[in-house]
A tleap script that builds the chain and sets N, CA, C and O, in Angstrom:
source leaprc.protein.ff14SB
mol = sequence {
  NMET ARG SER ILE VAL THR GLY GLY ALA GLY
  PHE ILE GLY SER ASN LEU ALA ASP THR LEU
  ALA GLN HIE HIE ASP VAL VAL ILE ILE ASP
  ASN LEU ALA THR GLY ARG ARG GLU ASN ILE
  GLU TYR LEU LEU ALA HIE PRO ARG VAL THR
  PHE ILE GLU GLY SER ILE THR ASP LEU ASP
  LEU LEU MET GLU THR PHE PRO GLY ALA ASP
  GLY ILE PHE GLY GLY ASP PRO VAL ARG ALA
  PRO VAL GLY GLU GLU PRO PRO ARG LEU GLU
  ARG GLY GLU ARG ASP ARG HIE GLY GLU CYS
  PRO ARG GLY GLY GLU GLY LEU ARG GLY THR
  GLY ARG GLY CYS GLY VAL LEU GLY LEU ARG
  ARG HIE PRO CTHR
}
set mol.1.N position { 29.301 297.194 157.256 }
set mol.1.CA position { 28.232 296.247 157.448 }
set mol.1.C position { 28.637 294.892 156.880 }
set mol.1.O position { 29.434 294.805 155.946 }
set mol.2.N position { 28.071 293.841 157.461 }
set mol.2.CA position { 28.337 292.472 157.013 }
set mol.2.C position { 27.022 291.851 156.560 }
set mol.2.O position { 26.075 291.743 157.339 }
set mol.3.N position { 26.974 291.444 155.295 }
set mol.3.CA position { 25.768 290.853 154.726 }
set mol.3.C position { 26.036 289.419 154.319 }
set mol.3.O position { 27.145 289.071 153.914 }
set mol.4.N position { 25.001 288.585 154.431 }
set mol.4.CA position { 25.082 287.191 154.016 }
set mol.4.C position { 24.067 286.983 152.904 }
set mol.4.O position { 22.920 287.418 153.007 }
set mol.5.N position { 24.500 286.310 151.834 }
set mol.5.CA position { 23.604 285.985 150.729 }
set mol.5.C position { 23.564 284.472 150.598 }
set mol.5.O position { 24.558 283.847 150.227 }
set mol.6.N position { 22.400 283.879 150.906 }
set mol.6.CA position { 22.246 282.441 150.699 }
set mol.6.C position { 21.837 282.232 149.249 }
set mol.6.O position { 21.102 283.036 148.678 }
set mol.7.N position { 22.320 281.145 148.661 }
set mol.7.CA position { 22.064 280.929 147.242 }
set mol.7.C position { 22.820 281.933 146.394 }
set mol.7.O position { 22.382 282.292 145.301 }
set mol.8.N position { 23.954 282.384 146.902 }
set mol.8.CA position { 24.705 283.464 146.268 }
set mol.8.C position { 25.434 283.111 144.996 }
set mol.8.O position { 25.992 284.001 144.354 }
set mol.9.N position { 25.455 281.838 144.597 }
set mol.9.CA position { 26.105 281.459 143.342 }
set mol.9.C position { 25.094 281.312 142.211 }
set mol.9.O position { 25.459 280.946 141.094 }
set mol.10.N position { 23.834 281.592 142.493 }
set mol.10.CA position { 22.814 281.596 141.444 }
set mol.10.C position { 22.797 282.946 140.751 }
set mol.10.O position { 23.545 283.852 141.116 }
set mol.11.N position { 21.943 283.073 139.753 }
set mol.11.CA position { 21.881 284.320 138.988 }
set mol.11.C position { 21.499 285.505 139.873 }
set mol.11.O position { 22.196 286.520 139.895 }
set mol.12.N position { 20.405 285.375 140.592 }
set mol.12.CA position { 19.937 286.482 141.436 }
set mol.12.C position { 20.907 286.730 142.584 }
set mol.12.O position { 21.295 287.871 142.835 }
set mol.13.N position { 21.297 285.667 143.279 }
set mol.13.CA position { 22.189 285.810 144.427 }
set mol.13.C position { 23.541 286.401 144.075 }
set mol.13.O position { 24.076 287.219 144.824 }
set mol.14.N position { 24.102 285.991 142.928 }
set mol.14.CA position { 25.422 286.508 142.545 }
set mol.14.C position { 25.351 287.989 142.193 }
set mol.14.O position { 26.266 288.746 142.516 }
set mol.15.N position { 24.280 288.407 141.539 }
set mol.15.CA position { 24.120 289.828 141.230 }
set mol.15.C position { 23.878 290.647 142.492 }
set mol.15.O position { 24.371 291.768 142.617 }
set mol.16.N position { 23.125 290.090 143.414 }
set mol.16.CA position { 22.912 290.755 144.702 }
set mol.16.C position { 24.231 290.886 145.457 }
set mol.16.O position { 24.543 291.952 145.989 }
set mol.17.N position { 25.003 289.805 145.505 }
set mol.17.CA position { 26.300 289.833 146.196 }
set mol.17.C position { 27.232 290.863 145.567 }
set mol.17.O position { 27.947 291.572 146.275 }
set mol.18.N position { 27.224 290.945 144.246 }
set mol.18.CA position { 28.053 291.914 143.529 }
set mol.18.C position { 27.682 293.337 143.943 }
set mol.18.O position { 28.562 294.156 144.207 }
set mol.19.N position { 26.402 293.630 143.999 }
set mol.19.CA position { 25.934 294.963 144.394 }
set mol.19.C position { 26.281 295.258 145.849 }
set mol.19.O position { 26.771 296.342 146.165 }
set mol.20.N position { 26.030 294.301 146.732 }
set mol.20.CA position { 26.322 294.502 148.155 }
set mol.20.C position { 27.811 294.711 148.410 }
set mol.20.O position { 28.187 295.500 149.277 }
set mol.21.N position { 28.664 294.007 147.659 }
set mol.21.CA position { 30.117 294.071 147.880 }
set mol.21.C position { 30.693 295.454 147.590 }
set mol.21.O position { 31.832 295.739 147.962 }
set mol.22.N position { 29.935 296.299 146.942 }
set mol.22.CA position { 30.408 297.661 146.693 }
set mol.22.C position { 30.523 298.460 147.991 }
set mol.22.O position { 31.322 299.392 148.085 }
set mol.23.N position { 29.709 298.085 149.003 }
set mol.23.CA position { 29.714 298.841 150.257 }
set mol.23.C position { 29.704 297.984 151.511 }
set mol.23.O position { 29.734 298.522 152.617 }
set mol.24.N position { 29.664 296.674 151.368 }
set mol.24.CA position { 29.537 295.773 152.516 }
set mol.24.C position { 30.540 294.631 152.406 }
set mol.24.O position { 31.021 294.308 151.320 }
set mol.25.N position { 30.843 294.030 153.548 }
set mol.25.CA position { 31.498 292.730 153.536 }
set mol.25.C position { 30.390 291.725 153.247 }
set mol.25.O position { 29.306 291.814 153.825 }
set mol.26.N position { 30.651 290.775 152.361 }
set mol.26.CA position { 29.618 289.837 151.928 }
set mol.26.C position { 30.097 288.405 152.113 }
set mol.26.O position { 31.207 288.052 151.717 }
set mol.27.N position { 29.246 287.588 152.719 }
set mol.27.CA position { 29.485 286.151 152.819 }
set mol.27.C position { 28.451 285.477 151.923 }
set mol.27.O position { 27.246 285.638 152.118 }
set mol.28.N position { 28.934 284.725 150.946 }
set mol.28.CA position { 28.059 283.976 150.046 }
set mol.28.C position { 28.014 282.543 150.543 }
set mol.28.O position { 29.053 281.914 150.744 }
set mol.29.N position { 26.801 282.027 150.741 }
set mol.29.CA position { 26.622 280.622 151.101 }
set mol.29.C position { 25.825 279.968 149.982 }
set mol.29.O position { 24.736 280.427 149.637 }
set mol.30.N position { 26.373 278.893 149.416 }
set mol.30.CA position { 25.665 278.172 148.357 }
set mol.30.C position { 26.173 276.741 148.330 }
set mol.30.O position { 27.373 276.503 148.463 }
set mol.31.N position { 25.262 275.785 148.158 }
set mol.31.CA position { 25.689 274.387 148.075 }
set mol.31.C position { 25.962 273.961 146.635 }
set mol.31.O position { 26.306 272.807 146.382 }
set mol.32.N position { 25.811 274.882 145.702 }
set mol.32.CA position { 26.066 274.664 144.277 }
set mol.32.C position { 25.168 273.585 143.668 }
set mol.32.O position { 25.520 272.982 142.655 }
set mol.33.N position { 24.006 273.342 144.289 }
set mol.33.CA position { 23.051 272.386 143.720 }
set mol.33.C position { 22.448 272.947 142.433 }
set mol.33.O position { 22.290 272.220 141.452 }
set mol.34.N position { 22.114 274.228 142.436 }
set mol.34.CA position { 21.632 274.874 141.211 }
set mol.34.C position { 22.480 276.091 140.856 }
set mol.34.O position { 22.485 276.520 139.702 }
set mol.35.N position { 23.188 276.649 141.819 }
set mol.35.CA position { 24.083 277.767 141.558 }
set mol.35.C position { 25.350 277.272 140.876 }
set mol.35.O position { 25.639 276.075 140.885 }
set mol.36.N position { 26.091 278.173 140.295 }
set mol.36.CA position { 27.312 277.818 139.563 }
set mol.36.C position { 28.489 278.635 140.082 }
set mol.36.O position { 28.387 279.847 140.276 }
set mol.37.N position { 29.600 277.951 140.302 }
set mol.37.CA position { 30.803 278.637 140.759 }
set mol.37.C position { 31.220 279.727 139.770 }
set mol.37.O position { 31.707 280.781 140.180 }
set mol.38.N position { 31.035 279.481 138.478 }
set mol.38.CA position { 31.436 280.486 137.486 }
set mol.38.C position { 30.636 281.788 137.629 }
set mol.38.O position { 31.094 282.840 137.182 }
set mol.39.N position { 29.454 281.734 138.242 }
set mol.39.CA position { 28.684 282.961 138.475 }
set mol.39.C position { 29.357 283.886 139.485 }
set mol.39.O position { 29.107 285.091 139.485 }
set mol.40.N position { 30.203 283.332 140.338 }
set mol.40.CA position { 30.837 284.150 141.385 }
set mol.40.C position { 32.359 284.175 141.282 }
set mol.40.O position { 33.030 284.767 142.127 }
set mol.41.N position { 32.900 283.537 140.255 }
set mol.41.CA position { 34.362 283.442 140.124 }
set mol.41.C position { 35.023 284.815 140.240 }
set mol.41.O position { 36.023 284.963 140.944 }
set mol.42.N position { 34.477 285.812 139.561 }
set mol.42.CA position { 35.061 287.155 139.607 }
set mol.42.C position { 34.923 287.788 140.994 }
set mol.42.O position { 35.742 288.625 141.375 }
set mol.43.N position { 33.900 287.397 141.747 }
set mol.43.CA position { 33.699 287.958 143.088 }
set mol.43.C position { 34.694 287.406 144.102 }
set mol.43.O position { 34.998 288.064 145.097 }
set mol.44.N position { 35.201 286.203 143.854 }
set mol.44.CA position { 36.085 285.554 144.821 }
set mol.44.C position { 37.391 286.313 145.020 }
set mol.44.O position { 38.044 286.164 146.053 }
set mol.45.N position { 37.774 287.119 144.045 }
set mol.45.CA position { 38.988 287.932 144.173 }
set mol.45.C position { 38.715 289.242 144.916 }
set mol.45.O position { 39.651 289.957 145.277 }
set mol.46.N position { 37.462 289.553 145.140 }
set mol.46.CA position { 37.089 290.804 145.808 }
set mol.46.C position { 37.442 290.705 147.292 }
set mol.46.O position { 37.107 289.712 147.937 }
set mol.47.N position { 38.116 291.722 147.845 }
set mol.47.CA position { 38.538 291.660 149.251 }
set mol.47.C position { 37.384 291.638 150.254 }
set mol.47.O position { 37.589 291.254 151.405 }
set mol.48.N position { 36.196 292.033 149.856 }
set mol.48.CA position { 35.053 292.059 150.777 }
set mol.48.C position { 34.194 290.794 150.710 }
set mol.48.O position { 33.222 290.672 151.455 }
set mol.49.N position { 34.541 289.850 149.824 }
set mol.49.CA position { 33.681 288.686 149.583 }
set mol.49.C position { 34.319 287.402 150.093 }
set mol.49.O position { 35.495 287.134 149.844 }
set mol.50.N position { 33.524 286.611 150.811 }
set mol.50.CA position { 33.919 285.279 151.275 }
set mol.50.C position { 32.883 284.291 150.760 }
set mol.50.O position { 31.682 284.549 150.837 }
set mol.51.N position { 33.347 283.156 150.232 }
set mol.51.CA position { 32.428 282.119 149.751 }
set mol.51.C position { 32.519 280.897 150.645 }
set mol.51.O position { 33.610 280.417 150.954 }
set mol.52.N position { 31.351 280.394 151.061 }
set mol.52.CA position { 31.273 279.156 151.834 }
set mol.52.C position { 30.392 278.194 151.054 }
set mol.52.O position { 29.220 278.476 150.805 }
set mol.53.N position { 30.961 277.053 150.670 }
set mol.53.CA position { 30.153 276.034 150.004 }
set mol.53.C position { 29.434 275.245 151.085 }
set mol.53.O position { 30.051 274.472 151.817 }
set mol.54.N position { 28.134 275.444 151.178 }
set mol.54.CA position { 27.345 274.796 152.211 }
set mol.54.C position { 25.875 275.052 151.989 }
set mol.54.O position { 25.489 275.821 151.108 }
set mol.55.N position { 25.054 274.398 152.798 }
set mol.55.CA position { 23.606 274.444 152.636 }
set mol.55.C position { 22.933 275.176 153.795 }
set mol.55.O position { 23.417 275.148 154.927 }
set mol.56.N position { 21.820 275.825 153.500 }
set mol.56.CA position { 21.049 276.467 154.565 }
set mol.56.C position { 20.360 275.437 155.445 }
set mol.56.O position { 19.757 275.791 156.457 }
set mol.57.N position { 20.443 274.166 155.071 }
set mol.57.CA position { 19.887 273.112 155.924 }
set mol.57.C position { 20.895 272.658 156.971 }
set mol.57.O position { 20.570 271.833 157.825 }
set mol.58.N position { 22.115 273.185 156.914 }
set mol.58.CA position { 23.171 272.838 157.869 }
set mol.58.C position { 23.121 273.829 159.033 }
set mol.58.O position { 23.716 274.906 158.970 }
set mol.59.N position { 22.419 273.460 160.075 }
set mol.59.CA position { 22.215 274.358 161.212 }
set mol.59.C position { 23.535 274.781 161.849 }
set mol.59.O position { 23.675 275.934 162.257 }
set mol.60.N position { 24.502 273.875 161.941 }
set mol.60.CA position { 25.800 274.238 162.522 }
set mol.60.C position { 26.472 275.341 161.708 }
set mol.60.O position { 27.041 276.275 162.273 }
set mol.61.N position { 26.406 275.233 160.388 }
set mol.61.CA position { 26.986 276.259 159.523 }
set mol.61.C position { 26.304 277.602 159.762 }
set mol.61.O position { 26.970 278.632 159.860 }
set mol.62.N position { 24.988 277.589 159.854 }
set mol.62.CA position { 24.259 278.839 160.076 }
set mol.62.C position { 24.587 279.445 161.433 }
set mol.62.O position { 24.767 280.658 161.544 }
set mol.63.N position { 24.666 278.616 162.456 }
set mol.63.CA position { 24.985 279.108 163.803 }
set mol.63.C position { 26.398 279.683 163.862 }
set mol.63.O position { 26.682 280.564 164.674 }
set mol.64.N position { 27.268 279.190 163.012 }
set mol.64.CA position { 28.645 279.667 162.939 }
set mol.64.C position { 28.745 280.964 162.137 }
set mol.64.O position { 29.548 281.839 162.459 }
set mol.65.N position { 27.932 281.081 161.100 }
set mol.65.CA position { 28.074 282.158 160.125 }
set mol.65.C position { 27.181 283.368 160.387 }
set mol.65.O position { 27.610 284.501 160.165 }
set mol.66.N position { 25.954 283.158 160.851 }
set mol.66.CA position { 24.991 284.243 160.948 }
set mol.66.C position { 25.246 285.263 162.056 }
set mol.66.O position { 24.959 286.442 161.850 }
set mol.67.N position { 25.768 284.873 163.216 }
set mol.67.CA position { 25.969 285.890 164.256 }
set mol.67.C position { 26.845 287.050 163.758 }
set mol.67.O position { 27.862 286.838 163.097 }
set mol.68.N position { 26.437 288.249 164.083 }
set mol.68.CA position { 27.183 289.432 163.676 }
set mol.68.C position { 26.794 289.968 162.312 }
set mol.68.O position { 27.305 291.004 161.887 }
set mol.69.N position { 25.895 289.278 161.616 }
set mol.69.CA position { 25.467 289.756 160.299 }
set mol.69.C position { 24.485 290.908 160.464 }
set mol.69.O position { 23.618 290.885 161.338 }
set mol.70.N position { 24.636 291.907 159.618 }
set mol.70.CA position { 23.709 293.034 159.612 }
set mol.70.C position { 22.541 292.791 158.669 }
set mol.70.O position { 21.481 293.396 158.821 }
set mol.71.N position { 22.730 291.908 157.696 }
set mol.71.CA position { 21.665 291.589 156.749 }
set mol.71.C position { 21.825 290.176 156.241 }
set mol.71.O position { 22.942 289.719 155.997 }
set mol.72.N position { 20.705 289.477 156.080 }
set mol.72.CA position { 20.701 288.123 155.536 }
set mol.72.C position { 19.718 288.132 154.380 }
set mol.72.O position { 18.538 288.436 154.555 }
set mol.73.N position { 20.210 287.799 153.202 }
set mol.73.CA position { 19.407 287.872 151.991 }
set mol.73.C position { 19.297 286.489 151.369 }
set mol.73.O position { 20.306 285.811 151.173 }
set mol.74.N position { 18.081 286.070 151.060 }
set mol.74.CA position { 17.859 284.774 150.431 }
set mol.74.C position { 17.845 284.921 148.929 }
set mol.74.O position { 16.844 285.354 148.358 }
set mol.75.N position { 18.939 284.568 148.281 }
set mol.75.CA position { 19.011 284.637 146.820 }
set mol.75.C position { 18.834 283.280 146.190 }
set mol.75.O position { 18.979 283.133 144.976 }
set mol.76.N position { 18.520 282.276 147.005 }
set mol.76.CA position { 18.411 280.917 146.484 }
set mol.76.C position { 17.073 280.710 145.782 }
set mol.76.O position { 16.073 281.321 146.157 }
set mol.77.N position { 17.053 279.844 144.755 }
set mol.77.CA position { 15.839 279.653 143.962 }
set mol.77.C position { 14.804 278.814 144.697 }
set mol.77.O position { 15.144 278.045 145.596 }
set mol.78.N position { 13.553 278.961 144.316 }
set mol.78.CA position { 12.508 278.114 144.878 }
set mol.78.C position { 12.284 276.883 144.011 }
set mol.78.O position { 11.661 275.920 144.459 }
set mol.79.N position { 12.773 276.898 142.803 }
set mol.79.CA position { 12.649 275.755 141.899 }
set mol.79.C position { 13.912 275.661 141.043 }
set mol.79.O position { 14.689 276.610 140.941 }
set mol.80.N position { 14.093 274.489 140.433 }
set mol.80.CA position { 15.213 274.303 139.512 }
set mol.80.C position { 14.951 275.122 138.248 }
set mol.80.O position { 13.798 275.324 137.868 }
set mol.81.N position { 16.021 275.596 137.592 }
set mol.81.CA position { 15.842 276.319 136.333 }
set mol.81.C position { 15.115 275.453 135.303 }
set mol.81.O position { 15.185 274.225 135.361 }
set mol.82.N position { 14.426 276.085 134.373 }
set mol.82.CA position { 13.685 275.374 133.334 }
set mol.82.C position { 14.619 274.432 132.587 }
set mol.82.O position { 15.716 274.819 132.184 }
set mol.83.N position { 14.180 273.209 132.410 }
set mol.83.CA position { 14.966 272.224 131.669 }
set mol.83.C position { 15.951 271.455 132.519 }
set mol.83.O position { 16.604 270.542 132.016 }
set mol.84.N position { 16.081 271.791 133.792 }
set mol.84.CA position { 17.006 271.082 134.673 }
set mol.84.C position { 16.229 270.292 135.712 }
set mol.84.O position { 15.135 270.678 136.124 }
set mol.85.N position { 16.815 269.187 136.123 }
set mol.85.CA position { 16.221 268.385 137.188 }
set mol.85.C position { 16.387 269.121 138.516 }
set mol.85.O position { 17.412 269.765 138.739 }
set mol.86.N position { 15.396 269.033 139.396 }
set mol.86.CA position { 15.585 269.632 140.722 }
set mol.86.C position { 16.731 268.940 141.446 }
set mol.86.O position { 16.974 267.755 141.215 }
set mol.87.N position { 17.441 269.653 142.316 }
set mol.87.CA position { 18.551 269.024 143.030 }
set mol.87.C position { 18.049 267.907 143.929 }
set mol.87.O position { 16.938 267.970 144.454 }
set mol.88.N position { 18.869 266.894 144.099 }
set mol.88.CA position { 18.523 265.796 145.006 }
set mol.88.C position { 18.670 266.307 146.435 }
set mol.88.O position { 19.660 266.954 146.778 }
set mol.89.N position { 17.685 266.013 147.252 }
set mol.89.CA position { 17.710 266.454 148.639 }
set mol.89.C position { 17.943 265.267 149.549 }
set mol.89.O position { 17.587 264.138 149.213 }
set mol.90.N position { 18.539 265.521 150.697 }
set mol.90.CA position { 18.773 264.461 151.669 }
set mol.90.C position { 17.451 264.031 152.286 }
set mol.90.O position { 16.473 264.778 152.280 }
set mol.91.N position { 17.438 262.832 152.812 }
set mol.91.CA position { 16.231 262.308 153.454 }
set mol.91.C position { 15.737 263.292 154.520 }
set mol.91.O position { 16.519 263.785 155.333 }
set mol.92.N position { 14.452 263.565 154.506 }
set mol.92.CA position { 13.865 264.460 155.501 }
set mol.92.C position { 13.799 265.913 155.062 }
set mol.92.O position { 13.178 266.732 155.738 }
set mol.93.N position { 14.427 266.247 153.945 }
set mol.93.CA position { 14.390 267.623 153.455 }
set mol.93.C position { 13.310 267.762 152.390 }
set mol.93.O position { 12.920 266.784 151.752 }
set mol.94.N position { 12.840 268.972 152.209 }
set mol.94.CA position { 11.953 269.311 151.104 }
set mol.94.C position { 12.570 270.502 150.401 }
set mol.94.O position { 13.440 271.177 150.952 }
set mol.95.N position { 12.120 270.758 149.187 }
set mol.95.CA position { 12.662 271.933 148.503 }
set mol.95.C position { 12.129 273.205 149.156 }
set mol.95.O position { 11.205 273.156 149.968 }
set mol.96.N position { 12.711 274.325 148.798 }
set mol.96.CA position { 12.311 275.591 149.414 }
set mol.96.C position { 10.850 275.896 149.140 }
set mol.96.O position { 10.158 276.462 149.986 }
set mol.97.N position { 10.373 275.515 147.938 }
set mol.97.CA position { 8.973 275.770 147.616 }
set mol.97.C position { 8.066 274.993 148.563 }
set mol.97.O position { 6.968 275.441 148.891 }
set mol.98.N position { 8.536 273.821 149.000 }
set mol.98.CA position { 7.788 273.018 149.956 }
set mol.98.C position { 8.164 273.343 151.382 }
set mol.98.O position { 7.977 272.521 152.279 }
set mol.99.N position { 8.694 274.537 151.601 }
set mol.99.CA position { 9.050 275.026 152.932 }
set mol.99.C position { 10.078 274.144 153.610 }
set mol.99.O position { 9.823 273.596 154.683 }
set mol.100.N position { 11.212 274.008 153.001 }
set mol.100.CA position { 12.318 273.203 153.535 }
set mol.100.C position { 12.381 273.361 155.049 }
set mol.100.O position { 12.891 274.372 155.532 }
set mol.101.N position { 11.882 272.402 155.807 }
set mol.101.CA position { 11.758 272.602 157.252 }
set mol.101.C position { 13.090 272.760 157.961 }
set mol.101.O position { 13.200 273.578 158.874 }
set mol.102.N position { 14.111 271.998 157.568 }
set mol.102.CA position { 15.389 272.114 158.268 }
set mol.102.C position { 16.017 273.463 158.000 }
set mol.102.O position { 16.518 274.110 158.920 }
set mol.103.N position { 15.998 273.899 156.740 }
set mol.103.CA position { 16.569 275.195 156.411 }
set mol.103.C position { 15.792 276.329 157.040 }
set mol.103.O position { 16.376 277.264 157.588 }
set mol.104.N position { 14.477 276.250 156.962 }
set mol.104.CA position { 13.643 277.297 157.542 }
set mol.104.C position { 13.826 277.406 159.040 }
set mol.104.O position { 13.920 278.509 159.578 }
set mol.105.N position { 13.876 276.270 159.719 }
set mol.105.CA position { 14.106 276.285 161.166 }
set mol.105.C position { 15.476 276.869 161.464 }
set mol.105.O position { 15.644 277.630 162.416 }
set mol.106.N position { 16.451 276.507 160.643 }
set mol.106.CA position { 17.796 277.040 160.850 }
set mol.106.C position { 17.824 278.546 160.705 }
set mol.106.O position { 18.451 279.243 161.503 }
set mol.107.N position { 17.141 279.052 159.683 }
set mol.107.CA position { 17.115 280.491 159.473 }
set mol.107.C position { 16.442 281.200 160.634 }
set mol.107.O position { 16.929 282.230 161.102 }
set mol.108.N position { 15.322 280.653 161.104 }
set mol.108.CA position { 14.639 281.286 162.236 }
set mol.108.C position { 15.498 281.219 163.491 }
set mol.108.O position { 15.537 282.169 164.274 }
set mol.109.N position { 16.183 280.104 163.682 }
set mol.109.CA position { 16.941 279.908 164.909 }
set mol.109.C position { 18.219 280.704 164.991 }
set mol.109.O position { 18.771 280.866 166.079 }
set mol.110.N position { 18.710 281.211 163.860 }
set mol.110.CA position { 19.994 281.903 163.884 }
set mol.110.C position { 19.857 283.396 163.646 }
set mol.110.O position { 20.862 284.090 163.491 }
set mol.111.N position { 18.649 283.895 163.613 }
set mol.111.CA position { 18.439 285.294 163.290 }
set mol.111.C position { 18.636 286.245 164.451 }
set mol.111.O position { 18.170 287.383 164.392 }
set mol.112.N position { 19.304 285.820 165.495 }
set mol.112.CA position { 19.519 286.694 166.651 }
set mol.112.C position { 20.218 287.988 166.219 }
set mol.112.O position { 21.320 287.951 165.671 }
set mol.113.N position { 19.584 289.101 166.464 }
set mol.113.CA position { 20.202 290.383 166.127 }
set mol.113.C position { 19.993 290.796 164.686 }
set mol.113.O position { 20.396 291.893 164.298 }
set mol.114.N position { 19.377 289.953 163.888 }
set mol.114.CA position { 19.131 290.284 162.485 }
set mol.114.C position { 17.657 290.106 162.195 }
set mol.114.O position { 16.991 289.270 162.804 }
set mol.115.N position { 17.158 290.881 161.279 }
set mol.115.CA position { 15.857 290.559 160.717 }
set mol.115.C position { 16.129 289.429 159.745 }
set mol.115.O position { 16.839 289.638 158.761 }
set mol.116.N position { 15.596 288.247 159.978 }
set mol.116.CA position { 15.900 287.113 159.116 }
set mol.116.C position { 15.468 287.440 157.702 }
set mol.116.O position { 14.341 287.877 157.470 }
set mol.117.N position { 16.368 287.226 156.758 }
set mol.117.CA position { 16.177 287.575 155.360 }
set mol.117.C position { 15.837 289.052 155.212 }
set mol.117.O position { 14.968 289.425 154.424 }
set mol.118.N position { 16.524 289.880 155.973 }
set mol.118.CA position { 16.337 291.319 155.896 }
set mol.118.C position { 17.483 292.025 156.579 }
set mol.118.O position { 18.508 291.411 156.873 }
set mol.119.N position { 17.323 293.280 156.830 }
set mol.119.CA position { 18.369 294.060 157.479 }
set mol.119.C position { 18.089 294.209 158.963 }
set mol.119.O position { 16.938 294.265 159.396 }
set mol.120.N position { 19.170 294.273 159.734 }
set mol.120.CA position { 19.030 294.511 161.165 }
set mol.120.C position { 18.364 295.866 161.368 }
set mol.120.O position { 18.629 296.826 160.645 }
set mol.121.N position { 17.517 295.917 162.342 }
set mol.121.CA position { 16.843 297.186 162.637 }
set mol.121.C position { 17.826 298.130 163.325 }
set mol.121.O position { 18.505 297.756 164.282 }
set mol.122.N position { 17.884 299.334 162.830 }
set mol.122.CA position { 18.747 300.350 163.426 }
set mol.122.C position { 17.868 301.415 164.063 }
set mol.122.O position { 16.851 301.799 163.485 }
set mol.123.N position { 18.241 301.900 165.242 }
set mol.123.CA position { 17.442 302.963 165.859 }
set mol.123.C position { 17.452 304.213 164.987 }
set mol.123.O position { 18.466 304.539 164.370 }
set mol.124.N position { 16.345 304.894 164.939 }
set mol.124.CA position { 16.268 306.112 164.115 }
set mol.124.C position { 16.471 307.342 164.953 }
set mol.124.O position { 16.440 308.457 164.432 }
savepdb mol mol.pdb
quit
């Protein structure tokens, strides 16, 4: 199976990616706005893990990466960690808590064959 973890360099996303990599090929997507490369440094040597530095607001990246995924997991934060400034967003974007329209549209538009932010449905 091939799983994608958005926000995979954050605390939650990196732990999720670590768990998934035990049995799945994992693609981590993170723009490192709040995530940290050191959270995934040990995962980068894993043969099942690929890291892409990029944003879920980049529709081209999502259209390139999401097809063929069996699961898409959102590990990205809804707010900046306590004591840190929220990441600067490009004009026209909002944070995830404010329903980042470009990222959300991208996720909906690329979920062909996948349950967006979930696992592909398998016949029983």
